[in-house]
C-alpha positions in Angstrom: 0.0 0.0 0.0 2.8 2.3 0.7 4.1 1.6 -2.7 0.8 2.6 -4.4 0.6 5.7 -2.3 4.1 6.7 -3.2 3.3 6.1 -6.9 0.2 8.2 -6.5 2.1 11.0 -4.9 4.8 10.8 -7.6 2.0 11.0 -10.3 0.4 13.8 -8.4 3.7 15.7 -8.1 4.6 15.2 -11.8 1.1 16.2 -12.8 1.4 19.3 -10.7 4.8 20.0 -12.2 3.4 19.5 -15.7 0.5 21.9 -15.0 3.0 24.5 -13.6 5.0 24.2 -16.7 2.0 24.5 -19.0 0.9 27.6 -17.0 4.4 29.1 -17.2 4.5 28.4 -21.0 1.1 30.0 -21.4 2.3 33.0 -19.4 5.3 33.2 -21.8 3.0 33.4 -24.8 0.9 35.9 -23.0 4.0 38.1 -22.2 5.1 37.9 -25.9 1.6 38.8 -27.1 1.4 41.7 -24.6 4.9 43.0 -25.7 3.9 42.8 -29.4 0.6 44.6 -28.6 2.6 47.3 -26.8 4.9 47.7 -29.8 1.8 48.1 -32.1 0.4 50.7 -29.7 3.7 52.6 -29.8 3.6 52.4 -33.6 0.1 53.8 -33.7 1.0 56.5 -31.3 3.9 57.5 -33.5 1.6 57.6 -36.5 -0.8 59.8 -34.6 2.0 62.1 -33.4 3.3 62.4 -37.0 -0.1 63.2 -38.2 -0.6 65.8 -35.5 2.8 67.4 -36.3 1.9 67.6 -40.0 -1.4 69.2 -39.1 0.3 71.6 -36.7 2.9 72.6 -39.3 0.3 73.1 -42.0 -1.8 75.3 -39.6 1.2 77.3 -38.7 2.2 77.7 -42.3 -1.3 78.9 -43.2 -1.1 81.4 -40.3 2.3 82.7 -41.5 1.0 82.9 -45.1 -2.0 84.8 -43.9 0.3 87.2 -42.0 2.4 87.7 -45.1 -0.7 88.5 -47.2 -1.9 90.9 -44.6 1.5 92.6 -44.5 1.5 92.8 -48.3 -2.0 94.3 -48.3 -0.9 96.8 -45.7 2.2 97.8 -47.6 0.1 98.3 -50.7 -2.3 100.5 -48.8 0.6 102.5 -47.4 2.0 102.9 -50.9 -1.4 104.2 -52.2 -1.7 106.6 -49.3 1.8 107.8 -49.9 1.0 108.5 -53.5 -2.2 110.3 -52.6 -0.4 112.4 -50.0 2.4 113.1 -52.5 -0.1 114.3 -55.1 -1.8 116.5 -52.5 1.6 117.9 -51.5 2.5 118.5 -55.2 -0.8 120.3 -55.7 -0.1 122.5 -52.6 3.4 123.3 -53.9 2.0 124.1 -57.3 -0.7 126.4 -55.7 2.0 128.1 -53.6 4.3 128.5 -56.7 1.3 130.1 -58.6 0.6 132.4 -55.7 4.3 133.4 -55.5 4.3 134.0 -59.3 1.2 136.2 -59.0 2.8 138.1 -56.2 6.0 138.5 -58.2 4.0 139.7 -61.2 2.1 142.2 -59.0 5.4 143.3 -57.5 7.0 143.6 -60.9 4.0 145.5 -62.2 4.2 147.9 -59.2 7.9 148.4 -59.7 7.3 149.3 -63.4 4.6 151.8 -62.4 6.7 153.4 -59.9 9.6 153.7 -62.4 7.2 155.3 -64.9 6.2 158.0 -62.4 
């Protein structure tokens, strides 16, 4: 009887060892699968990050382009205002020159009249 009990305990120990090994082996597969899933998640995160960066760069580029267009428009407006002011100043100078010429003519006419007297 002791012999059958010892065989039973040997079978039980071996069976337990076998189950422990099968469980450990399953855990290895699970760890590998988990590690591969982690890698895939990292790859997806990288793709998302790259996509976000591209979108951010595109948005910033559009903002800079908009700023350039606004500056160009402002420069054009300033140029037009400068031309308008320059024309106004030229008209004023012309009016002053005409007034000075008339005064000179009046002065010359007065001088001639005084010389005649």
